[in-house]
C-alpha positions, -999 to 999 in steps of 0.1 A, spaced: -366 -311 -167 -395 -325 -148 -430 -319 -163 -464 -329 -150 -491 -323 -176 -527 -326 -164 -558 -332 -183 -595 -337 -175 -616 -317 -152 -644 -293 -160 -680 -287 -149 -702 -314 -136 -734 -317 -116 -734 -329 -81 -734 -367 -80 -715 -369 -113 -681 -382 -121 -649 -369 -136 -615 -384 -143 -582 -365 -140 -550 -375 -157 -514 -365 -151 -486 -374 -174 -450 -371 -161 -418 -367 -179 -382 -361 -168 -384 -384 -138 -381 -421 -132 -419 -423 -128 -421 -459 -115 -402 -452 -83 -420 -420 -74 -449 -415 -51 -476 -395 -69 -503 -374 -53 -534 -354 -61 -541 -321 -42 -570 -297 -43 -571 -260 -36 -606 -246 -30 -613 -209 -34 -597 -190 -4 -583 -221 11 -550 -239 14 -539 -267 -9 -549 -300 6 -538 -336 -1 -565 -358 -15 -548 -390 -24 -513 -405 -28 -500 -437 -44 -466 -452 -38 -444 -469 -63 -457 -502 -50 -493 -491 -54 -501 -484 -18 -528 -457 -16 -538 -431 10 -568 -409 10 -581 -379 28 -612 -386 48 -632 -361 27 -628 -382 -4 -624 -417 9 -648 -441 -8 -656 -416 -36 -622 -410 -52 -597 -435 -65 -561 -429 -74 -543 -452 -98 -512 -452 -119 -499 -467 -151 -461 -469 -150 -460 -479 -187 -476 -446 -195 -459 -425 -168 -493 -414 -157 -514 -411 -126 -552 -408 -125 -579 -396 -102 -613 -411 -107 -638 -389 -89 -674 -402 -83 -703 -389 -63 -690 -354 -67 -702 -327 -43 -702 -289 -46 -675 -288 -19 -652 -307 -43 -650 -276 -64 -615 -263 -67 -582 -265 -87 -567 -299 -87 -530 -305 -89 -508 -336 -93 -476 -338 -74 -444 -357 -71 -407 -355 -63 -386 -351 -32 -405 -331 -6 -433 -328 -32 -413 -302 -52 -430 -308 -86 -465 -297 -95 -488 -300 -124 -503 -269 -140 -536 -273 -122 -571 -282 -135 -603 -266 -125 -631 -288 -113 -665 -272 -107 -694 -291 -92 -728 -275 -95 -756 -282 -70 
């Protein structure tokens, strides 16, 4: 049974930083591409960042230069370091993996106040 358990998030002022973590079990973590997504209120869920098994990263333009995705295969974990946060970064953040992105974390609320 695949599980993605997220931690981190919360309330922060604009310009601040947060770090999200996602611990995976039930998969061979090291071979899987991992991703972070965000769903803002009333909007669709959008990809923010992905990292391949080889460490290649990809970012949405909206977060490029501010967010950093990383992984620790020894801990079966993926992280999202978020700096220079803006009110428009507010939303529920999800980690994701699996064939066709079939597995999702439980979601973590991030609220950025102006």
